[in-house]
C-alpha positions in Angstrom: -26.3 73.9 -39.1 -23.7 74.1 -36.7 -22.0 71.5 -35.4 -20.7 71.1 -32.0 -16.9 70.3 -31.2 -16.2 66.5 -31.5 -15.7 64.5 -28.5 -13.2 61.7 -29.0 -13.9 58.5 -27.1 -10.9 56.6 -26.0 -11.4 53.0 -24.8 -8.5 51.3 -22.8 -8.4 47.6 -23.3 -7.1 46.0 -19.9 -4.8 43.1 -20.4 -6.0 40.0 -18.0 -2.8 38.4 -16.5 -2.7 35.1 -14.8 -1.2 35.9 -11.1 0.7 32.5 -11.5 0.8 29.2 -14.2 -0.8 26.5 -12.9 1.4 24.4 -11.3 3.4 20.9 -12.5 4.2 17.9 -10.7 8.3 17.5 -11.2 10.0 14.5 -9.2 13.7 13.9 -8.8 15.1 11.2 -9.1 13.0 10.3 -12.5 13.4 6.5 -11.2 12.4 5.9 -7.5 13.9 3.1 -5.8 12.9 1.8 -2.2 15.0 3.6 0.1 15.9 6.9 -1.9 15.2 10.0 -1.1 12.3 11.3 -3.1 11.9 14.9 -4.1 8.4 16.2 -5.7 8.1 19.8 -6.4 4.9 21.6 -7.2 6.4 24.1 -10.1 4.4 27.3 -11.0 5.6 30.9 -12.6 4.5 33.9 -10.4 3.5 37.0 -12.4 6.8 39.2 -12.0 4.8 42.2 -11.3 3.5 40.2 -8.3 6.7 38.9 -7.1 6.0 39.8 -3.4 2.6 37.6 -3.3 3.0 34.7 -0.8 1.9 31.2 -2.3 1.3 28.1 -0.5 1.5 24.7 -1.4 -0.2 21.3 -0.9 0.6 17.5 -2.1 -1.6 14.8 -2.4 -1.2 10.9 -3.1 -4.4 9.0 -4.3 -6.5 12.0 -3.5 -5.2 11.5 0.0 -3.2 14.8 1.5 0.4 14.0 2.4 1.1 17.4 3.2 -0.9 20.4 3.9 -0.5 24.3 2.5 2.4 25.7 3.7 5.5 28.1 1.8 7.6 25.3 0.6 6.7 24.3 -2.9 8.5 20.7 -2.1 7.8 17.9 -0.6 10.3 15.5 0.3 10.2 11.7 1.4 13.5 10.8 3.1 13.4 7.1 2.3 10.7 6.1 -0.1 8.9 2.9 0.5 6.5 0.8 -2.1 3.8 2.2 -0.7 4.5 5.8 -1.3 3.7 4.6 -5.3 0.5 6.7 -6.3 -1.0 9.4 -8.3 0.4 12.5 -6.7 -1.1 16.3 -7.5 -0.5 19.3 -5.8 -2.1 22.5 -5.2 -1.2 26.2 -5.1 -3.0 29.0 -3.6 -2.4 32.8 -2.4 -2.1 33.3 1.4 -5.0 35.4 1.5 -7.3 35.1 -1.6 -9.2 33.2 -3.7 -6.6 32.2 -6.5 -6.5 28.3 -6.1 -5.0 26.1 -8.7 -4.3 22.3 -9.0 -2.0 20.7 -11.0 -2.7 17.5 -13.5 -1.8 14.0 -11.6 1.3 12.1 -12.4 1.8 8.5 -11.5 4.9 7.8 -9.5 6.0 4.3 -9.1 8.6 3.4 -6.5 10.6 0.2 -7.4 11.7 -2.5 -5.4 15.6 -2.2 -4.4 15.5 -6.1 -3.9 12.8 -8.7 -4.0 11.4 -10.1 -0.9 13.3 -13.1 0.4 12.9 -17.0 0.0 14.8 -19.6 2.3 15.7 -22.3 0.5 17.6 -25.5 1.8 19.6 -28.1 -0.4 19.2 -31.0 -0.4 15.7 -31.3 0.4 16.0 -34.0 2.8 18.5 -33.6 5.2 19.8 -36.4 7.8 20.9 -36.2 11.1 24.8 -35.4 10.9 24.5 -34.1 7.6 25.8 -30.3 7.0 22.9 -28.2 6.5 22.9 -25.0 4.1 20.4 -22.4 4.6 19.9 -19.8 1.9 18.0 -16.5 2.1 17.3 -16.0 -1.7 16.3 -12.3 -3.1 17.3 -10.4 -6.2 18.9 -7.2 -6.6 17.9 -4.6 -8.9 20.6 -4.3 -11.6 20.9 -0.8 -11.7 21.9 -1.1 -7.9 24.3 -4.0 -8.2 27.0 -2.7 -5.7 24.2 -2.3 -2.9 25.7 -4.0 0.4 22.5 -6.1 1.7 22.8 -7.8 5.6 20.9 -11.0 6.5 19.9 -12.6 9.5 18.3 -16.2 9.9 15.5 -17.2 12.6 14.3 -20.6 13.6 11.1 -20.5 15.6 11.1 -16.9 15.9 14.9 -17.2 17.8 17.7 -15.6 16.2 20.0 -18.5 14.9 22.4 -15.7 13.0 22.5 -12.0 13.3 22.9 -9.7 10.3 26.0 -9.9 8.5 26.8 -10.0 4.4 26.7 -13.7 3.6 23.5 -14.6 2.5 24.0 -18.6 3.9 23.3 -20.1 7.1 25.3 -23.4 7.6 24.9 -26.1 10.3 27.9 -28.3 9.9 26.5 -31.3 11.7 22.6 -30.9 12.0 21.0 -32.4 14.7 17.4 -33.5 15.5 16.8 -29.9 17.5 17.8 -28.0 14.5 14.3 -28.7 12.9 11.9 -25.9 13.0 10.5 -23.2 10.9 13.2 -20.9 9.4 12.7 -17.6 8.3 15.4 -14.5 7.1 15.5 -10.9 6.7 17.1 -8.9 4.4 18.1 -4.9 5.0 20.2 -2.9 3.5 23.4 -1.6 5.7 21.7 1.9 6.3 18.3 -0.3 7.4 16.3 1.9 5.5 14.8 -1.1 3.7 13.8 -4.2 5.4 11.8 -7.4 4.1 11.4 -10.6 5.7 10.5 -14.3 4.1 8.0 -16.0 4.4 8.7 -19.3 7.1 9.6 -22.8 5.9 9.6 -25.5 7.6 12.8 -27.8 8.1 12.9 -31.5 9.4 16.1 -33.1 10.5 15.5 -36.6 9.9 16.9 -39.4 11.8 19.8 -41.6 10.7 18.4 -44.3 8.4 19.3 -47.1 10.8 18.5 -50.0 8.1 20.7 -48.4 5.6 23.5 -48.4 7.8 23.1 -51.9 8.9 22.8 -52.8 5.0 26.5 -51.4 4.8 
């Protein structure tokens, strides 16, 4: 029996390639302190054969959009605050097309530059004529020990001493009218971080007449 010519069948296997890799969140600096500029980057690798593909990036904090899609792979916070802490994710998509990928989440903690200030006054009982010293107490992050802070003091909402580098307000000879609710503010020299203390009522007591007569 005569056989016909052999037919050779070639199977071409097509390699499936990613247009871009799953994105990854990266943050600079690695430890962010209040007032720092924070840079969050959505890092992905585009297929070199598709280098002309335009990608768009978006950023989210706790699933809320903090920056909508555009061509920049970077989200910047010029002066980070405590409320910028949260779980960040980013999305990458083609400008035209259905390919879209989301990163895993990364929690970014913004650390305090300095603690909320507290009004302190020694002695606890101030007698008319005494020197009164009101201190605005706060603790600066040890890694930022050289940071210059400015302090201001208020009585009943009115400024009694404007901002300067001293954390202490002194009244050389206190009077009854120096009584009131005292608060203080602390801020950085650049004014990027500012915090106010709770109020403390300071009562100036009249001179103890009976004690004076005994003397």
